[in-house]
C-alpha positions in Angstrom: 21.6 8.4 -4.6 18.1 7.0 -4.5 16.6 6.0 -7.9 13.3 7.2 -9.3 11.4 4.8 -7.1 13.0 5.9 -3.9 15.2 2.8 -3.6 18.6 3.5 -2.0 21.5 2.4 -4.1 23.8 2.0 -1.1 22.8 0.6 2.4 24.6 0.4 5.7 23.1 -2.0 8.3 24.2 -1.5 11.9 23.6 -5.0 13.3 24.7 -6.9 10.2 23.1 -10.3 11.3 19.7 -8.8 12.2 16.9 -10.8 10.6 14.9 -7.6 9.9 18.0 -5.9 8.6 18.8 -8.8 6.2 15.2 -9.1 5.1 15.3 -5.4 4.3 18.5 -5.8 2.4 17.1 -8.7 0.3 14.0 -6.6 -0.6 16.0 -3.5 -1.6 18.6 -5.5 -3.6 15.7 -6.9 -5.6 14.7 -3.3 -6.2 18.2 -2.1 -7.4 20.2 -1.5 -4.2 23.8 -2.3 -5.3 26.1 -1.8 -2.4 25.5 -3.1 1.1 27.7 -2.7 4.2 27.0 -5.2 7.1 28.4 -3.7 10.4 28.6 -6.1 13.3 30.9 -8.2 15.4 33.1 -10.5 13.3 31.6 -13.9 13.2 30.7 -16.8 10.9 27.1 -15.6 10.9 28.2 -12.2 9.6 30.2 -13.8 6.9 27.4 -16.1 5.9 24.9 -13.2 5.7 27.3 -11.3 3.5 27.8 -14.3 1.2 24.0 -14.8 0.8 23.5 -11.2 -0.2 26.4 -11.4 -2.7 24.6 -14.3 -4.3 21.7 -11.9 -5.0 24.0 -9.7 -7.0 25.0 -7.0 -4.6 28.5 -5.7 -3.7 28.6 -6.6 0.0 31.2 -5.6 2.5 31.6 -6.2 6.2 33.0 -4.0 8.9 33.7 -4.8 12.5 31.3 -2.8 14.7 30.5 -3.2 18.4 27.5 -1.3 19.8 29.1 -1.5 23.3 32.2 0.3 22.2 31.0 3.8 21.4 34.5 5.1 21.5 35.2 3.3 18.2 32.1 4.4 16.4 33.3 7.6 14.8 36.4 6.0 13.4 34.8 2.7 12.3 31.7 4.3 10.6 33.8 7.2 9.3 35.8 4.7 7.2 32.5 3.4 5.7 31.4 6.8 4.7 34.8 7.6 3.3 34.4 4.8 0.8 31.4 6.7 -0.8 28.0 8.1 -0.2 25.5 6.0 1.9 21.9 6.5 0.8 20.4 4.6 3.8 21.5 3.6 7.3 19.4 1.0 9.1 20.0 0.9 12.8 19.0 -2.6 13.6 21.0 -3.8 16.5 19.5 -4.5 19.9 19.0 -7.2 22.6 15.9 -8.4 24.4 17.7 -9.4 27.6 16.2 -11.7 30.2 13.9 -9.7 32.4 14.0 -12.0 35.5 17.8 -12.4 35.3 18.4 -8.7 34.5 16.4 -7.7 37.6 18.5 -9.9 39.8 21.8 -8.9 38.0 21.9 -5.1 37.6 25.0 -5.2 35.4 23.1 -7.4 32.9 20.3 -4.8 32.9 22.9 -2.1 32.2 24.2 -4.1 29.3 20.7 -4.1 27.7 20.5 -0.4 28.2 24.0 0.3 26.9 23.3 -1.8 23.8 19.8 -0.6 22.9 20.2 3.0 24.0 23.7 4.3 24.6 25.2 2.4 21.6 22.4 3.6 19.4 22.8 7.2 20.5 26.5 7.1 19.6 26.1 5.3 16.3 23.0 7.3 15.4 24.7 10.7 15.9 27.8 9.6 13.9 25.7 8.4 11.0 23.4 11.4 11.0 26.3 13.7 10.9 27.9 11.9 8.0 24.6 11.9 6.1 24.2 15.6 6.7 27.8 16.2 5.4 27.0 14.4 2.2 23.7 16.3 1.9 21.3 13.4 1.6 20.2 10.0 3.0 17.9 8.2 5.3 18.5 7.0 8.8 16.0 4.2 9.7 15.8 3.4 13.4 14.2 0.1 14.6 12.4 1.0 17.8 9.6 -1.2 19.3 6.0 -0.9 20.5 7.5 -2.0 23.8 8.9 1.5 24.2 5.4 3.1 24.1 4.6 1.9 27.6 6.9 -0.4 29.5 5.2 -3.6 30.8 6.0 -5.4 34.0 7.1 -8.4 31.9 9.8 -6.5 30.0 10.3 -3.0 31.5 14.1 -3.1 31.2 14.0 -3.7 27.5 10.9 -1.5 27.1 12.6 1.4 28.9 15.6 1.2 26.7 13.5 1.3 23.5 11.5 4.2 25.0 14.8 6.1 25.3 15.8 5.1 21.8 12.5 6.2 20.3 12.6 9.6 22.0 16.1 10.1 20.8 15.3 9.2 17.2 12.3 11.5 17.1 14.4 14.4 18.4 17.2 13.5 15.9 14.6 13.7 13.2 13.6 17.1 14.2 17.2 18.2 14.3 17.8 16.9 10.8 14.7 18.5 9.4 15.5 20.6 6.4 19.0 19.2 6.0 18.2 16.6 3.3 18.4 13.8 5.9 15.3 11.8 6.7 15.0 10.0 10.0 12.3 7.3 10.2 11.3 5.5 13.4 10.0 2.0 12.9 7.8 0.5 15.7 7.2 -3.2 15.2 5.2 -5.4 17.5 6.2 -8.9 18.4 8.5 -10.2 15.6 8.7 -13.9 15.0 12.5 -14.3 14.8 15.5 -16.0 16.5 15.5 -13.4 19.1 12.0 -14.1 20.2 12.1 -17.9 20.0 10.5 -19.5 23.1 8.7 -16.3 24.1 4.9 -16.1 24.3 3.6 -14.5 21.1 1.4 -11.4 21.5 -1.5 -10.3 19.3 -0.7 -8.7 15.9 2.6 -10.5 15.7 4.6 -9.8 12.6 7.7 -11.2 10.6 11.0 -9.7 9.5 9.8 -9.7 5.9 6.7 -7.7 6.8 8.8 -5.2 8.7 11.1 -4.9 5.7 8.1 -4.3 3.4 6.9 -1.5 5.8 10.3 0.0 5.8 10.4 0.2 2.0 7.0 1.7 1.8 7.9 4.2 4.5 11.0 5.3 2.6 8.9 5.9 -0.5 6.4 7.9 1.5 9.1 9.7 3.4 7.3 8.7 6.6 8.6 9.8 10.0 7.0 7.0 11.9 6.0 3.5 10.8 4.0 0.9 12.8 4.1 -2.8 11.9 1.4 -3.9 11.6 -0.3 -0.6 11.0 -3.2 -1.5 13.4 -0.8 -1.2 16.3 -1.0 2.6 16.0 -4.6 2.5 17.2 -4.1 -0.3 19.8 -1.2 1.5 21.4 -3.0 4.8 21.5 -5.5 3.1 23.7 -2.9 1.2 25.8 -1.0 4.4 26.4 -4.0 5.9 28.2 -5.1 3.0 30.3 -5.1 3.7 34.0 -2.2 1.9 35.7 -4.4 -0.5 37.8 -5.9 -1.8 34.5 -2.6 -1.7 32.7 -1.1 -4.0 35.3 -3.7 -6.6 34.6 -2.8 -7.0 30.9 -1.2 -10.3 30.1 2.6 -10.3 30.1 
């Protein structure tokens, strides 16, 4: 259960090598989170991430998880919840893809959509159901401002995040009154391995800043968190731009 300060004592990260996920884990461990599950494809990176969190004093376990294998999600994640209550699930997996390549190779585009949307729908429903059964917990879903209005430069990624965002909002409504909180997090451009080499956009942020916003959102029991907060106003304007003007925005 969460402590008096709203800090979850147990955390499951779907996307166990995610920089935002690990930054969140480090922050919460410093606040009294004691058990962390890292779910991801078995790799040296996953093992290294687990070892670094253990060095901070947490009990860290890894579990093999593949977003592209939804048929395994119920069994895989069910085993995690069978080990004990999970106070917070952070859905942090996703891929940017390569817009030019994905337009030319439709199967590559489908992989982006399956990872960011289909895999998230499956894992999100499994975890929400488990949280509801235990009677408490938070499901934090990493969306993106890219889902607010898909740009020419990244509409495949943006459309997948738009679907994820709509799904997470609906899931939050479905969980209302059950003791389960669903929080949608919409970061802007995040400086990370995933965005290396890509042109930075205004109001860029960092994994650590997103982690701080997630923690604050949990304490406030927010339904939606923008990172940085100024993006809420910016995207309200962008959302209503006429399409001829929107097309002129820099990619």
